[in-house]
C-alpha positions in Angstrom: 117.0 91.0 65.0 119.5 94.2 65.0 117.6 95.9 67.6 117.1 93.1 69.9 120.9 92.2 69.7 121.6 96.2 70.4 119.1 95.9 73.4 120.9 92.7 74.9 124.1 94.4 74.6 123.0 97.5 76.4 121.6 95.6 79.1 124.7 93.8 80.0 126.9 97.1 80.2 127.7 97.7 84.1 126.5 100.9 84.3 123.1 100.0 83.4 120.7 99.3 86.5 118.0 97.1 86.3 114.6 97.9 88.2 111.4 95.9 88.2 108.3 95.9 90.2 108.0 92.2 90.7 110.2 89.2 90.7 107.8 87.8 88.2 107.8 90.6 85.7 111.8 90.5 86.0 111.5 86.6 85.2 109.4 87.5 82.1 112.1 90.1 80.9 114.9 87.6 81.5 113.2 85.0 79.3 112.7 87.5 76.5 116.3 89.0 77.2 118.6 86.3 78.5 121.4 88.8 79.3 119.2 89.7 82.4 119.2 86.6 84.1 122.6 86.9 85.6 122.7 90.5 86.0 121.9 92.3 89.6 118.6 94.2 89.9 116.5 95.9 92.4 112.8 95.3 93.1 110.9 98.6 93.7 107.0 98.3 93.8 104.9 100.8 92.4 103.6 103.5 94.6 99.8 104.2 95.2 98.2 107.5 96.1 95.3 105.7 98.0 96.1 106.1 101.7 95.4 103.2 103.9 92.3 102.8 105.8 92.4 103.7 109.3 90.6 100.2 110.7 89.8 96.9 109.5 86.7 95.7 107.9 84.1 95.1 109.9 82.7 91.3 110.2 79.6 90.4 108.0 76.5 91.4 109.9 74.5 88.4 111.0 71.6 87.4 108.5 73.2 89.5 105.7 74.3 87.7 102.6 77.9 87.9 102.0 79.2 90.4 99.5 81.9 89.8 96.7 83.6 92.5 94.9 85.2 92.2 91.4 87.2 95.2 90.8 88.6 96.2 87.5 88.3 95.9 83.9 87.0 92.8 82.6 88.3 91.2 79.2 89.4 87.9 78.4 93.0 88.2 79.6 91.5 89.5 82.9 89.6 86.2 83.6 86.1 87.2 81.7 85.4 83.7 80.8 86.5 82.1 84.2 84.2 84.9 86.0 81.2 84.0 83.8 81.5 80.1 84.4 81.8 80.9 88.1 79.3 83.5 88.8 76.1 81.1 88.9 77.8 79.1 91.5 79.2 82.2 93.3 75.7 84.0 93.2 74.5 81.1 95.4 76.8 82.0 98.1 76.8 85.9 97.9 75.7 89.0 96.1 78.4 90.2 93.7 79.4 93.9 92.5 81.4 94.1 89.2 83.1 97.6 89.7 84.6 99.3 86.9 84.0 96.3 84.4 83.9 98.4 81.4 82.0 97.4 78.3 82.3 93.4 79.3 80.2 94.1 82.4 77.2 94.8 80.3 76.5 90.9 79.7 75.9 90.7 83.4 73.4 93.4 84.0 70.1 92.1 85.0 71.3 88.8 86.5 70.1 88.0 89.8 72.5 88.9 92.6 74.8 90.8 90.3 75.3 94.5 90.2 77.3 96.2 87.5 79.0 99.6 87.7 80.8 99.7 84.2 83.0 103.3 85.1 83.4 105.3 88.1 85.7 108.3 89.1 88.8 106.8 90.8 88.3 109.2 93.6 85.0 107.7 94.6 86.7 104.0 94.9 86.9 104.3 98.7 83.5 105.5 99.0 81.9 103.1 96.6 83.8 100.2 98.5 82.8 101.4 101.9 79.1 101.7 100.9 79.1 98.2 99.3 81.3 96.6 102.3 82.5 93.6 100.4 83.7 90.6 102.5 86.1 89.3 99.8 87.6 90.8 96.7 88.3 88.6 93.5 91.0 89.1 91.2 90.8 86.6 88.1 93.2 87.4 85.7 94.4 84.4 83.6 97.6 86.1 82.4 100.2 86.9 84.7 100.0 90.4 86.1 103.5 92.5 86.2 102.3 94.1 89.6 98.7 95.2 90.0 97.6 98.4 91.3 94.2 96.8 92.1 95.7 94.4 94.6 97.3 97.4 96.3 94.1 99.2 96.4 92.2 96.5 98.0 95.1 96.1 100.3 95.0 99.8 101.2 91.1 99.6 101.7 91.5 96.7 104.0 89.5 94.1 101.7 90.4 90.6 101.9 91.5 89.3 98.6 91.4 86.0 96.6 93.4 85.7 93.5 94.7 83.3 90.7 98.1 82.1 91.8 100.0 83.4 88.9 102.4 86.3 88.2 102.4 89.1 90.9 99.5 87.7 92.7 101.3 84.7 93.8 104.4 86.8 94.7 102.8 89.6 96.9 99.9 87.5 98.4 100.9 85.2 101.2 98.4 82.5 100.6 96.2 82.0 103.9 97.5 85.2 105.7 97.3 88.2 103.6 95.0 86.8 101.0 93.8 83.4 99.3 95.2 82.2 96.1 93.5 79.6 93.8 94.3 77.8 90.5 93.1 80.0 87.4 89.8 78.1 86.8 86.3 78.3 87.7 86.2 75.4 90.0 89.1 76.4 92.1 87.6 80.0 92.4 84.1 78.6 93.6 85.7 76.2 96.1 88.0 79.1 97.3 85.1 81.5 97.7 82.9 78.9 99.3 85.3 77.5 101.8 86.2 81.2 102.9 82.7 82.0 103.4 81.7 79.2 105.2 84.5 78.2 107.3 84.3 80.0 110.8 86.9 82.8 111.2 88.9 82.7 108.0 87.9 86.0 106.9 88.2 87.6 110.4 91.6 85.9 110.6 92.7 87.8 107.2 91.1 90.9 108.5 93.5 90.6 111.5 96.6 89.9 109.7 96.0 92.9 107.3 95.5 95.1 110.4 98.6 94.0 111.9 100.8 94.7 109.1 99.0 98.1 108.0 99.1 99.1 111.7 102.7 98.4 112.0 103.4 100.3 108.7 101.5 103.4 110.1 103.3 103.1 113.2 106.6 103.4 111.7 105.6 106.3 109.8 104.8 108.3 113.2 107.3 110.8 114.6 109.6 109.3 117.3 108.3 105.7 116.6 110.8 102.9 116.8 
């Protein structure tokens, strides 16, 4: 179309600078506008107002069932059906909180082992997460995320994350170090969670890695730090 060709011509002009929050979204743009593929660009991640927590999450208390947090809106493209298929098996391992699920979360209300909070004030997020004390957060989108503020929130709150191996998740999570990645299907999700919750030391190792990285970032912000 005329508009598409005009946009392509503008993009290739040398004075036009291209900025994207992740490589995955830039690659998607380049697939739509091939002129972007050979043009220099800058990656600038989205900021977040939520400050990092000051300490790593505590280990699961002895005798307490593990807890899984599923943050954010549920919808078909956000992994609704994937989660629906996986929940019966997940609930055999842990209690589950669907936090901010929206209208789609209503279908899970009353199910054993599942708590649903459809809506909440964003300022309450740290308090809800602290009170629930999740062992692992699940990000189950089946379409590529361009960046994911929800992942940033979990990082800031010190909650270990397991996410689908697509889009920005695959780019921002160092599998086995800063989180866990799994194929976008229910069986892979259940296997990943089961292994994580039963393999001695894996959650603690994820928490330690988070603490080292966040601690170093905080140290760099202190006056006089080197």
